[in-house]
N, C-alpha and C positions, 0 to 999 in steps of 0.2 A: 329510669327516666327516659322518655322517648325523645330521640333526636330526629325530628321530622325532616330537617334539611338533609341529613345522611340518608334517610329513607327515600326521599325524592331523588337524590343523586343515584342511589343504587337502582331504583326503579327505572329511571331514564336510561342508565347505562345498559341494563339488561334488555329493555324494550327496543332500544336503538340497535343493539347487537343482533336482535332477532329479526330485524326488518328484512323481509324478502325470503326468510328461511322457512317459514311455516307452510307446509302443506298440511292437509288434515290426516296425518298418520300419527306416529308415536314420537313425541319429543324425547330427545336424549335426556334432558333434565327439565323438569317442569319450571315454569316461570317463577312461581312463588318461592320455590326452593332456591333458585338462583338469586333472587332479590334479597331474601333473608340472609343468605350466605354473605353477600356483599355488604349488607347492612351491619351485621355483627362482626365482620372482618373485612374492611375495605382493602386491606393488603392481601392481594391474591396469592402471594407466596405462602400464606397460611392455609390455603385451600388444598383439599385432597392430599393429606399427608399420611404416608404409611406408618402405622404404629402397631407393634406386636402382631404383625400379620394381617391387620385390618386397615381400611382406609378411613381416617377421620375426616369429616367434612371440613372442620377447622381445627388447627392446632396452633395455639398462641405461643407455645414454648413452655407454658406451665398448665394450660387448661385446654380441654377438648370440648368443642361445641358441635353437637349433632342436630341437624335440621330434619325433623320428622314430620311427614304428612299423615302419619297413622302407622298401623302395624307395629306397635311397640314390642310385641312378642319377638319380632325379628332382631331386636336389639340385645337380647339376653346374652348372647355370646360376647358381643362387644363390651357390654357393661361389665361382665365377669372379668374381662381382660383389662379394661381401662381403669376401673374404680380403685383397685389396690394401689395404683401409682399416680393417678391424676384426678383433679376435680373435673367432673363432666357436667356440662349444662346441656339439657335437651330443650330445643326450641320447637314448639308445636303450634303452628299458626292456626287460628280459629276464625272462621268467617263471622264477622259481627253483623253488618248489613250486607246482603248478597243480592246481586241481580243476575238472573239467568238469561243466557243467550243460546239459541239453538242453531247448530251448524249443519247444513246439507252437505254430506260427504261428496256427492257427485258434482254439484255446482260450486261449492264453496260459499254459497249464500248464507249470510248470518241474519237471524231474525232481530227484531227490535228487542230491547231488554225489558224484562219483567222483574219487579222486586219480589223477593221471597218474603212471605209473612213472618218467618222465623228470625229472631235476633239472637246471635250467639253470645255465650258467656263462658266463664271458666269451668262450669260443670261439664261442658262438652268433653273436656279432657279425661274425665274419670273412667269411662270404659277402657281407654288406653292405659291409664295408670294402673288399673286393675290387672292388666296383663303382665306388669312388672312389679307387682305388689311386694314381692320379697326383696326388692332392691331399694324401696322408697325410703327406708330409715337410714340408709347409708349417708353419713354426713358429707361425703364428697359428691353426692348427686343433687343437682339443682335443675329447676325448670323455669322457662320463660314461655308464657302463653300470649303471643301478640294477637290482639283482637283487631282484625283487618276488615275494612269495607272492601269488597271485591266483586269482580265480575267473573262468573263461572260459565265457561263454554262447554256445552254438551252436544254430542253427535246425535243426529236423528237416526239412530240405528237400533231402537228398542223393539220389543215384540208387540206393542199395542198398535192400534190402527193409526194413531198419530205419531208413532215411532218414539214416543217420549218415555213410556214406562219400560224400565229395564235398559235404558240408554247408558252409554259410556260417557264418563266425564273426560273431556279432552284437555282442558287446562283451566287454571284459575289465575286471574290477573289482579293483584292488589291495586286498589284505587287510593286508599288513605289508611293511615295508622290511627286507630281509635284509642287504644289503651294497651298497656302491657301488664299482665299479671305475673308477679314474681314469687317464686317459691324457692327459698334458699335453705330453709330448715323445717323441721317438723312443726314448729310453732306457727309457721306461715300458713299451714293448712287450716288454722282457725278462721281465716277469712272466708272459708266456705261454710261455716256454721252460722246460720242466721242469728243475729244478736238477740232477737226477742223470743227465742225458744226457752221455755222453763224446763228445769230438770224433770225427767220422766216423759220426754217426748217420744212419740212413735214415728215410724216411717211415714205414716199418712200425714202427721203434723209437720214433719220436716219437709215433705214434698210440697205441702201447701205453702209454707213460708218461702221455700226456695223456688217456687213456681216450676216444679218438675212433675213429670209423671211418676207414679209410685215405683215402677220398675227402674227408672233412672235414679230416683232417690235411694233405692235399695243398694245400688252399686256405690254411690257416694258414701253411704253409711258404712258399707263393708270396708271400704278403703280407710276411712277415718277411724273406724274401730281397730283395724289391723295396725294402724300407726300409734294407737294409744291415745289419740286425741279425744275419742269418745269411749265411755265405758257403758256396759249394760247393767242396769240396776233393777231389773225385774222383767216381768211379762204381763201383758194384758191380753188374755186369751192366748192366741198363738203369736202375738206380736211382741217383739222385744221393746223395752223402754230404755232410752238412752239419756246420758248426761255428759257434760264436758268433764273430763278427768281433772282431779284436783290440781295437778301440777300445771295444767293449762288454763285453769279458771282464774281470771284476774279479779 
């Protein structure tokens, strides 16, 4: 359940603490990471705790919480060390509605904001989940996917004439907390299977129902199949046909 008051307190505390500190270089810790860390653990004594030779973003005494902005493959060693002893919750913030702002590195001038046509959802997490697929069935591993409306600041340092293509993302600042997707067990992955799919669906049908590109849908199906949520029940041409496994079909 989202606590929007806690989110606003965390956001204000981080943004006030950054006042006057931002040049357009590299931030020590990105804004969204700081805010999420304070939101999930307001007690800062729980932050940056050494465990088994690694630094946990948050350690509550019984649970480890890791805030990840991507690159899940870099968590493999940490997960191998933490999961035998602790419950681990990985928080992966996802842009829901996003506004882009462009920053001139020389002058510091910031453009007006433009709304991105894309709307984020839980499927965005699957390319990252794929990178740690072998860990996903561990009952001690949990996920939180906060869908955040946010402003994204990008540096005008790209290779195109307008310097936008190939540009670097400088920072993302959450504006509001839209929704939180919770995955605490394998059964919770069922929420990513569109309810109106009939047994024997293909990647193309899944993509259409989930409003994904076929290559995106293929990654989702790969993960759900590896978890045993879906089973393959045949082929149509070169395409596998899927159904929800009996133990998860209600």
